[in-house]
C-alpha positions in Angstrom: -20.6 -1.5 139.1 -19.1 1.4 141.0 -21.0 4.1 143.0 -18.9 6.8 141.4 -20.4 8.6 138.4 -18.7 8.2 135.0 -15.7 10.5 134.5 -16.7 11.4 130.9 -19.8 13.2 129.7 -20.9 15.7 127.0 -23.8 17.9 128.2 -25.6 21.0 127.2 -26.9 22.5 130.4 -30.5 23.2 129.2 -32.7 26.0 128.3 -32.9 29.5 129.9 -35.0 29.2 133.1 -37.2 32.1 134.0 -38.8 31.6 137.5 -41.0 33.8 139.7 -44.5 34.5 140.8 -46.2 36.4 138.0 -43.4 35.6 135.5 -46.1 34.8 132.9 -46.4 38.5 132.2 -43.1 38.4 130.5 -44.2 36.0 127.8 -44.5 38.6 125.0 -41.1 40.1 125.9 -39.5 36.6 125.9 -41.1 35.7 122.5 -39.6 39.0 121.1 -36.2 38.0 122.5 -36.2 35.0 120.2 -37.1 37.0 117.1 -40.8 35.9 117.0 -43.2 37.5 114.5 -46.0 34.9 114.4 -46.7 32.6 117.3 -48.5 29.2 117.6 -49.9 28.8 121.1 -50.6 25.1 122.0 -52.7 24.3 125.1 -55.8 22.3 126.1 -59.5 22.9 126.8 -59.0 22.7 130.5 -56.6 25.7 130.5 -59.0 27.6 128.2 -61.7 27.1 130.8 -59.4 28.0 133.7 -58.8 31.3 132.0 -55.1 30.9 131.3 -55.1 30.9 127.4 -57.0 34.0 126.4 -54.9 36.5 128.5 -51.7 35.1 127.0 -53.1 35.3 123.4 -54.4 38.8 124.0 -51.0 39.9 125.4 -49.2 38.5 122.4 -51.6 40.2 120.0 -51.2 43.5 121.8 -47.5 43.2 121.5 -47.8 42.9 117.7 -47.4 39.1 117.6 -50.3 37.5 115.6 -51.1 34.2 117.5 -52.9 31.1 116.4 -54.3 28.9 119.2 -54.5 25.1 119.1 -56.3 24.0 122.3 -57.5 20.5 121.5 -54.6 18.6 123.2 -55.7 15.4 125.0 -54.0 13.6 127.9 -51.3 11.2 126.7 -51.2 12.7 123.2 -51.3 10.4 120.2 -50.0 10.8 116.7 -53.5 12.0 115.7 -53.3 14.9 118.2 -49.9 16.0 116.8 -51.2 15.8 113.2 -54.3 17.9 114.0 -52.0 20.5 115.6 -49.8 20.6 112.6 -52.8 21.0 110.3 -54.2 23.8 112.3 -50.8 25.6 112.6 -49.6 25.3 109.0 -51.8 28.1 107.5 -50.5 30.5 110.2 -46.9 29.8 109.3 -45.6 30.4 112.9 -41.9 31.1 113.6 -42.2 30.4 117.3 -44.1 27.8 119.3 -45.4 28.5 122.7 -46.5 25.5 124.8 -48.8 26.3 127.7 -49.9 23.5 129.9 -48.9 20.1 131.2 -46.7 17.6 129.6 -49.3 16.6 127.1 -49.5 20.2 125.7 -45.7 20.6 125.7 -45.2 17.2 124.0 -47.9 18.0 121.4 -46.2 21.3 120.7 -42.8 19.6 120.2 -44.4 16.9 118.0 -46.1 19.5 115.7 -42.8 21.3 115.5 -41.1 18.2 114.1 -43.8 17.9 111.4 -44.0 21.6 110.6 -40.2 21.9 110.0 -39.3 18.5 108.7 -42.5 16.8 107.4 -43.3 13.1 107.5 -45.0 11.5 110.5 -44.0 11.1 114.2 -42.8 7.6 113.7 -40.0 9.0 111.5 -38.5 10.7 114.6 -38.8 7.8 117.0 -35.3 7.4 118.4 -34.0 9.0 115.2 -30.8 10.8 114.5 -30.5 14.6 114.0 -33.2 16.2 112.0 -32.4 17.7 108.6 -33.8 21.2 109.6 -33.6 22.6 113.1 -36.9 23.0 114.8 -38.6 26.3 115.4 -37.7 28.0 118.7 -40.1 27.1 121.5 -41.0 28.6 124.9 -42.5 26.1 127.4 -44.8 27.4 130.1 -45.7 24.5 132.4 -49.0 24.7 134.3 -48.3 21.4 136.1 -45.2 20.4 138.2 -44.3 16.9 137.1 -43.3 15.9 133.6 -40.2 18.0 133.2 -41.0 18.3 129.5 -40.4 22.0 129.7 -36.6 21.4 129.7 -36.3 18.2 127.6 -35.5 17.6 124.0 -37.8 14.6 123.6 -41.6 14.4 123.1 -43.5 11.4 124.3 -46.2 10.6 121.7 -48.3 7.5 121.7 -49.1 5.5 118.6 -52.8 5.9 117.8 -53.7 2.2 117.6 -51.4 0.5 120.2 -50.9 3.5 122.5 -47.2 2.6 122.6 -45.2 5.6 123.6 -42.6 6.8 121.2 -39.7 9.0 122.5 -39.1 11.4 119.6 -36.2 13.7 120.1 -33.6 16.1 118.7 -31.4 18.7 120.5 -33.3 21.5 118.7 -36.6 20.2 120.2 -35.5 21.4 123.6 -37.3 24.6 124.5 -35.1 27.7 124.3 -36.9 29.1 127.4 -38.8 27.4 130.2 -40.9 30.0 132.1 -41.8 28.8 135.6 -44.7 30.7 137.2 -46.0 29.1 140.4 -49.3 31.0 140.0 -50.1 29.0 136.9 -50.1 25.7 138.8 -52.7 26.8 141.3 -55.6 25.7 139.1 -54.4 22.1 139.0 -57.0 19.8 140.5 -55.8 18.0 143.6 -55.5 14.7 141.8 -53.3 16.3 139.1 -51.1 17.9 141.7 -50.7 14.5 143.3 -50.0 12.5 140.1 -47.5 15.1 138.7 -45.8 15.4 142.1 -45.2 11.7 142.2 -44.0 11.8 138.7 -41.4 14.3 139.7 -40.4 12.2 142.7 -39.9 9.2 140.5 -37.8 11.2 138.0 -35.5 12.4 140.7 -35.0 9.0 142.3 -34.5 7.1 139.1 -32.3 9.6 137.3 -29.9 9.7 140.3 -28.9 6.1 140.0 -29.1 5.3 136.2 -26.1 3.7 134.4 -25.7 7.1 132.6 -25.6 9.3 135.7 -22.9 11.9 135.9 -21.9 14.7 138.2 -24.3 17.2 136.6 -27.3 14.9 136.5 -26.6 14.0 140.1 -26.8 17.6 141.2 -30.1 18.2 139.4 -31.6 14.9 140.7 -30.5 15.5 144.3 -31.9 19.0 144.5 -35.1 17.8 142.8 -35.5 15.1 145.4 -34.9 17.5 148.3 -37.5 19.9 147.0 -40.2 17.2 146.5 -39.4 15.7 149.9 -39.9 19.1 151.4 -42.9 20.5 149.5 -45.1 17.7 148.1 -47.1 17.1 151.3 -47.5 20.9 151.8 -48.7 21.5 148.3 -51.3 18.8 148.7 -52.6 20.2 152.0 -52.2 23.9 151.2 -52.7 24.3 147.5 -52.3 28.1 147.5 -48.9 28.1 149.2 -46.7 29.8 146.7 -43.5 28.6 148.3 -44.5 25.0 148.0 -45.9 25.5 144.5 -42.7 27.1 143.4 -40.6 24.4 145.1 -42.5 21.7 143.2 -42.2 23.6 139.9 -38.5 23.9 140.3 -38.2 20.2 141.3 -40.0 19.3 138.1 -37.6 21.3 135.9 -34.5 20.1 137.8 -35.6 16.5 137.6 -36.3 17.0 133.9 -32.8 18.3 133.4 -31.5 15.2 135.3 -33.4 13.0 132.9 -32.0 14.9 129.9 -28.5 14.1 131.2 -28.9 10.6 132.6 -32.3 9.0 131.5 -34.6 6.9 133.6 -34.9 3.3 134.8 -37.1 0.3 135.4 -40.0 2.1 137.2 -40.8 3.9 133.9 -40.3 0.7 131.9 -42.8 -1.0 134.1 -45.2 2.0 134.2 -45.6 2.5 130.4 -47.4 -0.8 129.8 -49.8 -0.1 132.7 -50.7 3.2 131.0 -51.1 1.5 127.6 -53.1 -1.5 128.7 -55.0 -0.3 131.7 -55.2 3.5 131.1 -53.5 4.0 134.4 -52.4 7.7 134.9 -48.7 8.0 134.4 -47.9 9.4 137.8 -49.9 6.7 139.5 -48.2 4.0 137.5 -44.6 5.1 138.1 -45.3 5.7 141.8 -46.9 2.3 142.2 -43.7 0.6 140.9 -41.1 2.9 142.4 -40.7 1.3 145.9 -40.5 -2.2 144.5 -37.8 -1.0 142.0 -35.8 0.8 144.7 -35.7 -2.3 146.8 -34.8 -4.5 143.8 -31.9 -2.1 142.8 -30.7 -1.8 146.4 -29.9 -5.5 146.4 -26.7 -4.3 144.7 -24.6 -2.8 147.4 -23.2 -0.1 145.0 -26.7 1.0 144.1 -27.7 1.0 147.8 -24.8 3.4 148.5 -26.2 5.7 145.8 -29.6 5.7 147.4 -28.0 6.4 150.7 -26.2 9.4 149.1 -29.6 10.7 147.9 -31.5 10.1 151.1 -29.0 9.9 154.0 -25.5 11.0 153.1 -24.4 10.2 156.7 -24.8 6.4 156.1 -21.4 4.7 156.2 -20.8 1.1 155.1 -22.9 -1.4 153.2 -25.2 -2.3 156.1 -26.1 1.4 156.8 -26.5 2.0 153.1 -28.9 -0.9 152.8 -30.9 0.4 155.7 -30.9 3.9 154.3 -32.2 2.6 150.9 -35.0 0.8 152.8 -35.9 4.0 154.6 -35.9 5.8 151.2 -38.4 3.2 150.0 -40.6 3.7 153.1 -40.4 7.5 152.7 -41.5 7.1 149.1 -44.4 5.0 150.4 -45.4 7.7 152.8 -45.4 10.3 150.0 -47.5 7.9 147.9 -50.0 7.6 150.8 -50.1 11.4 151.1 -50.9 11.6 147.4 -53.6 9.0 147.6 -51.9 6.6 145.3 -53.0 2.9 145.1 -50.9 0.3 147.0 -51.2 -2.5 144.5 -51.6 -3.3 140.9 -54.8 -5.2 141.8 -56.3 -1.8 142.7 -55.7 -0.7 139.1 -57.5 -3.7 137.7 -54.4 -5.9 137.0 -54.7 -9.6 137.5 -52.1 -12.4 137.7 -52.9 -13.5 134.2 -51.9 -10.1 132.9 -48.4 -10.1 134.2 -46.7 -12.1 131.4 -48.0 -9.7 128.7 -47.1 -6.7 130.7 -43.6 -8.0 131.3 -43.2 -8.6 127.6 -44.1 -5.0 126.9 -41.9 -3.7 129.7 -38.9 -5.5 128.4 -39.3 -3.5 125.1 -39.1 -0.1 126.9 -36.1 2.0 126.2 -35.7 3.3 129.8 -35.2 -0.2 131.2 -31.8 -0.3 129.5 -30.5 2.5 131.8 -31.6 0.8 135.1 -28.6 0.4 137.4 -29.3 -3.3 137.8 -29.9 -5.1 134.5 -33.5 -6.1 133.9 -35.1 -8.6 131.5 -38.5 -10.0 130.9 -38.2 -12.5 133.9 -37.0 -9.8 136.4 -39.7 -7.4 135.2 -42.3 -10.1 135.6 -41.1 -10.7 139.1 -41.3 -7.0 139.9 -44.9 -6.9 138.6 -45.6 -9.9 140.8 -44.3 -8.2 143.9 -46.4 -5.1 143.2 -49.6 -7.1 142.4 -50.9 -7.2 146.0 -48.9 -4.4 147.6 -45.7 -2.3 147.2 -45.3 -0.6 150.6 
C-alpha cells in the first residue's frame, strides 16, 4: 500500500454544524428553518431526569410546534427500541425528528425515521441500497461527546435476540443540522465522559488510516485527534471547563465526519463482539483493543508513516515512523489510564476459551474490511490473544 490518500473520492461534506455555549436555545428557530410543523423528540429517561427534555419540549410548543416525546431509549438500542419509538410517533405524524441525547437516542431516532417513512423492519435497511422515500429531516443534539452519530448517515441498531449490530444507512438519514452545545454535556457522569471520549479517540485514530481514507477524511480525523489529545484529560479532571467540553464535542463531530468519509477498522471489528457477548461498554471495548491494533497495523511501514503523520509529522524515515507509531500507542495507553479503562480482556471477564468464538464474530464485522492491514479470523484471534492479559 501507499501512504498517500486515494486521488479519487465523492463526498458530501456533512450537515450544517451549529456550535456554541447556549446554542440549544436556537432549537425552535432551527426546526422552523427546515419547515417543521410537528416534531418528534427522541431522548432517554436519564436526560428527562437531568432536566434537558422538558425545556426543549416547552420551547417547541411555545413556538407553535406540537411535539411528541419518546424518552424510552435504552443503551445500545435494539430493533425493539426502534419499533416502540415508531409506534409512539406514528399517531403524531411528525414532519421533523429531533434527537436529543447520546448515540443511542440519535440512532433510535434515525431507525424510527426509516420505519416511519419506508415501513418494514430495521433488517430491511441493513447495508441496503437507497431507500424508496427520503427520510424526514432530522436535527441531532448530542449530549455526549463520543459517537459522532450527530453527523452520520448510519444508525447502529442491535438485533434483539443476538445483539449483533446492524449498520442501517441512507444519505437522507444524515441529520440536516447538528447542534453542538457544550453545556448539554456537563450532566454526563464521569464514566460516560470517559467512555465517549475514548470512543472519539478511537474514531480519530482508525479513520485516519483506513483503506478508504482521503484528503477530506484525513483533515477531519487529524483535527479530531488533536482536540482529544488536548482536552480529554482536562474534561475528566475539570468537568465544568467549557473550553474542554467544547473541544471534545467538536472532536466527536469531526471524527464522525471522518468516519462518514473513510469508515473504521479492526479495533471496532474486535470491539463489537465484546459488547455483544460480554456487555462491555462500547468505549471501553474499542479503547481496550486500540493500542494492540495500532501496533499490529504499524508493522506495515506505510501505515507506520500514516500514524507518524497523525502523531508526529516531524518523523522522517521508516525507523522514526515506527518509533512515532509506538509513541502513539503509548499515548493512547496514557489516555486510557486517565479514563480508567481496563488494561486487559481478562478484566472484562474474557477467558482464553472465549477467543475463538470472538474471533469468528469479529471476522464477520463490516469495519474490519477497511483496516489498512488485511485481517482475517486468525489475525483477529491473535489480536484478542495479545489483549487478553494486557494491551499497554
